[in-house]
N, C-alpha and C positions, 0 to 999 in steps of 0.2 A: 739447275740450269733452265732458263726460260725457253719457251718455244721459239723456233727460228722465225716464225711470222711475226711474233711480238718484237723480236730484236730488229728485224728489218723495218717494221713499221715505225718503231721508236727512232731508229737511226735515220729514216727518211724524214720524220717530222723535225727532229733536232737539226738535221742537215738543212732543211728548208728554212728553219728559224735562223740558223747561223748565216746562211746565204742572204736572207732578207736583212739581217743586221749588217753584214758586210756591204750589201748594196746601198744601205743608208749612209755608210761612210763616204760614198761618192756624192750623195745628195747633200749631206751635212758635213762638209770638209773640216769644220772645227772639231768634230768628234772622231777624227781618224784614228786616235789611240784608244778612246773609250769604247767605241763600238766593237773593235776586234777583241777587247778584253771581255765584253759581255758575251760575245760569241764563244769565247773560251770557257766561260762559266756554264754556258749551255751544254758544252761537251762533257762537263762534269756529271751531268744527269745520266749520260750513257755509261760512264764508268761506275756510277753507283747502282744503276738499275740492271745493267747487264754485266760487263767486266771491262777492264782496261784495254784488252786486246781489241774488242769491238769499238771502243772509244777511239783508239788509234786508227782503225779503219775508217771511221766516220771523219776523223780529223784529216786523213789523207784525201778523202772524197771532197770535203769542204774546201781544202786547200787548193786542189786542182781546179775545182769549179770556180772558186773565187778569183783565180788568176784570169780566167776566161770571161766571166760575166760581170765583174765589178768594174766600176769606173776608176776608183782610187787604187792604183797598183801598190802604192806605199802602204796602205792599210792592209791589203792582201798580203804583202811581204811581211809586215810585223805580225800578222796572224800566223803565218807559216813559220816564222822564225822564233816566235815566243808565245804569244797568247793562245795558240791552238794546242800546242803539245804540253806546255807547262802545267795546266790544271790536271792533266792526266798523269804526267810524270810525277807530280806532287804526291799522288797516292803511294808511290814507291818510296819517295823521300821521307814521308811521314812515318814510315815503319822503322826508321833509324832511331834507336833508343835515346841517344844523347842529343839534347836540344841544341847545344852549341855546334856539334858536327852537322846536324840538320841545317842550321842557319848558314854555315859556311858552304855547304853543298848547294843550297838554294841560291846564294849570292854568286857562286862560281858558275852555275848554270845560267843565271840571268846575265852576268857580265859577258860570258862567252856568246850568248844569243844576241845581246844588244850590240856588242862590238862587231859581230858578224853581220848584223843588220846594217850597221853604219857603213861597213866596207862594201857590202853589196849595193846599198843605195847610192853611195858616192861613185864607186868605180865601175859597177856593172850597169846600173840604171843611168848613170851620168848626172845625178843631181848634185852639182857642185855647190848649191846654195848652203848646204850644211857646213862646208868648210869655211865659207865666208862668215857664217854666224859665229863660229868658234874664234875667228880672228878678231871679231868685235870684243870678245871677252878677254882678250889678251893671251899671254903665253900659257896660262893655266886654265883656259876656257874649257878644253875637253875634260879635264879632271873635275872641274866644278859641275859641268853638265852630267858627268857620269855619277858623281856623288848625289846629285839631285835625283837622277834616275834610279839609283839604288834605294833612296828613301821612298820614292813613289812605288817602287816594286815591293818593298816591305809592307806598305799600306795595301797594295793589291793582294799580297799573300794573306794578310789578315782578312781582307774581304772574301777571298776564296774560302777561308776557314769559316767565316761567318755564314756565307751562302750555303756551304756544305751542311752546316749544322741546321740551318733553317729548312733546307730541303729534307734532311733526314728526320727531323723532329716534327715539322708542321705540314709539309706538303705531301711527302711520301705516305704517311699514315692515312691521309684522306683518300688516296687512290687505292690503297690496299683494301680498305673496307668496301670499295665499290666493285671490286673484281669478282 
């Protein structure tokens, strides 16, 4: 177990990087999905370096702060409802031995989060533009968009695996030598 000062310092640095990334989502609105995903990848560092409990605490801090200080509330909401907790939750899902069960659980978590995000965005935040976009695609528009979102999520999950491996094999050993 690492020293408490190391955990607090690392949590503060990663939180600041996550908040800077979330702040950029308001400056660069075209990246309102990509930047919260990157912030979620940053939270993976806490889970690897310290533990998942500390990573969840950092996620809660970043989530609350992003609601108050970021311009793009949609980006903050997608971070809170998916990109912030999924990279940490993934550590537990990866422990499931059967690959098919793992995939089903990942897709169930994603679909629950993304459908919850949709309902919160439309009915609580009042952004009815999403409903109009689905009408343009016809009767099956929501299913088509959900299918595309599931494919993109699987690519994001592969990216998380790739970034985790790069961190463990290339970045982490460089810092261990310098301590």
